[in-house]
N, C-alpha and C positions, 0 to 999 in steps of 0.2 A: 336453605335460604332462597329458594326460587321465589317464594312469596315476596321477599324484599325486592328482588329485581323487578318484579311485576308491579308492585304497589308504588315504589318510589321512583322508578325509572320511567322516562318517556322514550320508550324504545322505538316505536313507530317503524318497525322493520318493513312493513308493507309499503309505506310511503317512501322510505329511504331507497328501496330497490326498484320502486315503480313510480317515481315521481312523474306526475302529468306534465306535459309540455304546454298545455293550454288549459287554463283554469276556469274559463267561463263555461256555463252550461250551454248546450247546443242551441237552445232557442234564442241565445244572444249572438249567435255567429252567422245567422242567415244561411244556414245549411239545412237542407230538407232531407232528413233520413226517413225511414218508415215511422209511422205514428207510434208515439210512446204512450198514448192514451188508451189504456187497456179497459175493456168492458168489465172485467173482473180482475181482482188481484189474488185469486186462488192460485195454487201452485201450478196447475196445468196451464193457466193463462200466462203466468210469468214464464214458464218454460217455452211456450209457443213464441212469446215475444223475443226472448233471448236467442232462440234457435233461428228465428226469421232475421233478426238483426245480424247475427254472426254470418249467416249465409249471404247477406246483402252488402253491408257496409264495412264489415271487419276487414282489415288490410289483408289478412290471409284467408279470405272467404272461400277461395277455391280448395282450401285444405280442410274445411269443416266437413266431416263425414255425414252421410245421409243416415238419419236416425228415425226410429219410431219413438217419438218423444213421450208417448203415453207410458212407456216402460220406466220413466224416470221421475214419476210424481213423488216418490218417497224422498228424493234428494232436495236439499235446500238450493237456493239460487247459485251460491258460490261453488258448491259441489258439481252442479250441472254445468256451470261455465267451464270448470276444469276439464270436463269430458269433451266440450266443444272446441277448446283452444288448440291451436297448432302447436306442434312440438317446438317450434321456434319461439313461442310466446311465453316468456317468463313474467309477464307484466300485467295483463288485463285482470281487473278485480272489481268487486262489488262491495259497497259499504252502505250504511244507513244514512238517511238524510241528516240526522243529528251529527254523526261523525263528520260528514262532509262540511256542514256549517261550522262546526267547531274548528276544523283544521284548515279549510280553504277560504272561508268567508269572514268569520269573526276576527276583529282586530285584537281581541283579548283571548286568552286561554286560561284554563283553571287546572292547576296541577301543582306538584312540588317543584318541578323545573329542573330535575337532575336525571341524567342518563348514566347508568352504571352497569357493569358486567360482573359476573362471578369471578372472584379472585381465587388464588391458590388455596386460601383458607376458606373452607366451606361456610364459615360463620360470617364472612364479610363480603362486600362487593366493592369494586374499584370504580371510582367516579371517573368518567371519560368526558363528560360534557355537562356544563351548568348553564342554563338559560339566563341571560341578563333580565333583570326586573323580577325574577321569580323568588319564591320563599327561600329556596336553597341559596340563591345568589345573595340575598339580603342577610342570610345567616353566615355568610363567609365560607361556604363550602366551595371547593375548587377542584378542577381536574387534578388527578393523582392522589386525592384523599381516599381513604378507605372508610366504609360505613358498616356499622353493625346495628341491626334492628333490635331494639329492646322491648318495645311495646307499640301496639296499634290501638287507636281510639276512634270514636265517632264514625263507625262504618268505614274504617280505613282512610278517613279524610285527615287524620292527624297521626303522627308517628313520633315516638321518642327514639332517638338514634344516638349512637356513639360515633364520633368522627375522629379518625386517626390521621393526623397530618404526616407527611413524609419526613418532617423534621423531628418526629418523636412525640409531639404534643397530642393529647387526646382531650375531648370534651363531650359532654352530653347536651343535646339540644332537642327541642320539640319543634317539628315542622308541621305547619298547618296548610292544607291545600287552600290556595287563594287565587282569585282572578287577577291577571296582570297583563300589561300591554306586551304583545309579541315584539321581539327585537332580534332580527336575524343577523344584523351586522354587529360584530363584537370584537373584543380583544385587539383593539387598534394600537399599533406602535409605529413610531418612526425612529429608525436606527441611523445614527450618524457614524458611519464606518468607512474607512478607505477613501476618504474624500467624496463619499457618496451619501445621499439621503435615501434610505431604503424604507419604503412603506410596507406595512404588513397588516392584514386583518383576516378575520374568520367570517365567512358567509355560510351559514348553516342550511339555508334553503332559498329558493327563488319563489317562495309562496308568502305573500303578505302585502297589505295595502300600503305600508310605509317604507318599503325597501328602496324604491326609486328615490324618495326624498332623503333617506338616510345615506344612500350612496352619493347623492349630489353634495350633501354637506361634508361627507368624508373626503371626496375628491377635491372639493374646494379647499379643505384644510391641507391635503397632500400637495396641491398645486402651489398654495401659498407658502408651504414649507420647502419647496424646491425638490420634491421627491423625484428621483430619476431612475430608480429601480423599484419593482413592485413584487411582493410575494403574496399571492392570493391563496388562502387556505380553504380548500373545498373538500377536505378529507371526509366529512360526513354529509355532504350536500347531495341529496338524492334527486334534485331537480325542482321543477315547478314551472312558472310562467316564462315562456320563451321570450316575451317582450321585455321582461326584467333582465334576462340574460343578454339580450341584444343591447339594452341600455348600458349595462355594465361594460360590455365589450367596447362600446363607443367611448366611454369614459377612459378606458385603457388605451385604445389605439388612436383615437383622435382624428385629425383631419383626413388621413388616408382612408378612413372607413366611412366618412359621412355619406349617408344615403345609399351605400352599397348593399348588395344582397347579403343578408346574414345567413339564411338557409332557404333551400327549396323544400316544400312540403308536398309530398305526392300521395294521393289517395289510391285506392284500388281501381280497377278498370271501370267499375260501375259508377264511380264518382269522380272521374278524372277532371270533369269540368270545374271541380272545386280546388284543383291543384293551385297552390299559392306560394308566395315568397314572403318571408319576414325580412326586415331591413335593419341595418344600423340606423341610429338617429341621424337626422339631417344636419344637426349641429349640436355642439355642447360647449358651454363656456368653461367647464371644469375639467375637460379632458386633458390627459397627461402627454398624449402624443408619443407613447413609448414604442420602441422597436423590439422590446424583449419583455417577457413575462415569465415569472416562476409560479408554477401551480403545484400545491401540495395535495395529493390524492391518495385514496385507498380504494378497495373494491366496493365501497359504499358510495363512491362518487359516480353519479349517473345522470342520464337524460339531459336536462338543460345545462348542467355543468359540462358535459361532454360536447354539447352543441357549441358552447362558448369556445372551447379549445379548438374544435374543428373549424369554426368560422374564422378565428384569428389566424389559423395556419393556412388558410386558403391562399392561392397564388396572388389573388387581387390584394389582400391585406398584407400577407407576407411577414407576419410577426414570428419571431423566434420564441416559441412557447416551450419552456423547459419544464418537463413533468418530473416531479420528485415524489417518491413514495412507492405505491404498489399499483398493479394493473387495475384500471377502472372497470366499472360494472359492464358496460357495453349495452347502451339502449339508444339506438338511432331512430326511435319511433316517438310519435306524439299521440296524445289522447284528447278527447273531449269528454266531459262528464255528461252522461245521458240519464235523465231523471225518469223513473217509472215507479208507480206505486209509492212505497215508502223507502225506496232504494235509489242510489246513484251508481251507475254502471260506468266503468272506465275501460272501454275496449281500445285496443290498438287500431288507429284509423289511418295513420300516415307514416311514411318513412321520410326521414330527414336527410338532406344532403347539403354540404356547403356549396359555395358558388361554383366550385369546380366539379360538382356532382360526384365528389369523392366519397366512396363507401368505406370510410376509414376507421369505424369504431364499432362494428357489429360485435366484435369480441372484446371490446374495451381498448383503451390506449395503454400501450406498454410504457413504463417509466423510462426516462433518460437516466435517472439516478435511482437505483433500486434501494429503498430505505423502508424499514419496518416502522409502523405507527408506534411512536414513543408515548406510552400511557403514563409514564412516571414523571413527566414534566408538564407544566401548564402551557397553554397556548401563549405564544409570544415570548417564551423563555428561550434565550439564545442557545441554551444547552439542549433544547428539545431536538431530537435527531433530524427531523425533516427540515425544520427551520435552520438548524446549524449547517446542514448540507447546502441549502440555498445560499446562505451567507458565504460559505466556503467557495461555492461556484462563482458568486459575484466577484470575489477576491482573486480566484485562481483560474477561472475560465474552464473548470472541469469539475466532475463529481469527486467526492472524497475517495 
C-alpha cells in the first residue's frame, strides 16, 4: 500500500524537516550574492553555479571541499548539492519553480488534503492530519481514521477509499483532487477547566499569506473569552517565515515583548555586513500577555517553530515555555530561496540566535514532559496524550 500513502497523503517530508525561515526570494531582500543569471542551463553550467555559490555564501562555505566539478556532469542538481554540503547540513535542498510556487507562493493548493502513514495492517494507512477546507476535510475524514484504497481514477486524481473510524464504523467514499484555500490555523478549542480558560490550536506551518490574519482573529477571540493559559500544537510544524513566528510570539507574550529582538541572524564571514535582527511586533491589540506557554512538539517540529520557543525563553522575555512531546528536530538556521534556471535553491545562509545569543537548539529542544505522539485521538481531544499532559500540568504544576 505504499502507493496509497504517496497518492493520498501530503507528506512533504522535505519541507517538514527543512522549513525555510525566510520565504521571499533573494532579489526581494536587497542582498547581493553571486549572479544567478547563468549563460546556459546545461548541467555543467548549473554545477559551476552551485559550486561557486556554496564556496561563497553558504554558511558552511569553509567546509565545502575543492572539487574538479567536470567529473560530476552525470549527476542532477540535488545529487551534486549532496556532495557539496557540510556534514552539519541536513537542510539545504533544490526544488522546481512549480513546486516552489505551489507550496510557498500560491494561496490555494490542489490535492486530497490528508496525511497518512502505514498502519500495522499493510492494507490500510492511518490518518494523522487532515487539512481544513480540503476534499478529505469536507468528506469528514479525521485524524485516527484508517483508510483502505479501493480504486484509483483519472490519472490518480480521484480515489475510491474505505474509511474505518475508531468507533467501528466504516464507509466507502470517492475523493477528488480539488483546489482549496490553504488554512494552517486549525482545531481551535477553549477549555473551561479548574477556573481557567485554556486556549488550544494547531499551527501546521509558518508558510502562507493568510496566517497573520487568521492568528489575529483567533487571538481576538481568545482575548475576548478570557484565555489565561495557552497550548500551542506545533507537532508537525516544520517552519516557514520567521516574520510570522515573531508575530505569533508577540500575540502570546504581549507588552514585555513589544519591539524587542526576536532573533539575531548571522551570515558567514563573507557576508557579515548583512547580519540582521528580526523583532517582535511593536504593538498588538490582541496579545494575551502570558507568562507561560505549553508547546506540543515532535521530531518534525523545526526551524521557525524552534525559533519561537528560543525567543520566548530568552532572558529579556523570560517566558516559561513548557515543552511536551518529543525532542524537536534541531534547525537553528535560515534560508533564502535562490532562483536559477528552472529551479529554486534553498541553501543554509544564516545561523539564528535569540537575544541572549544562546545556541540552544542545534540538537533540538528536549521535552520537559516526554510524551509519545498519540495517533489514535483527534487534535483537541482532551484524551489525546500530549494535550491531556498539558491539561494535567496546568492543574497540578508537573508532568503526569
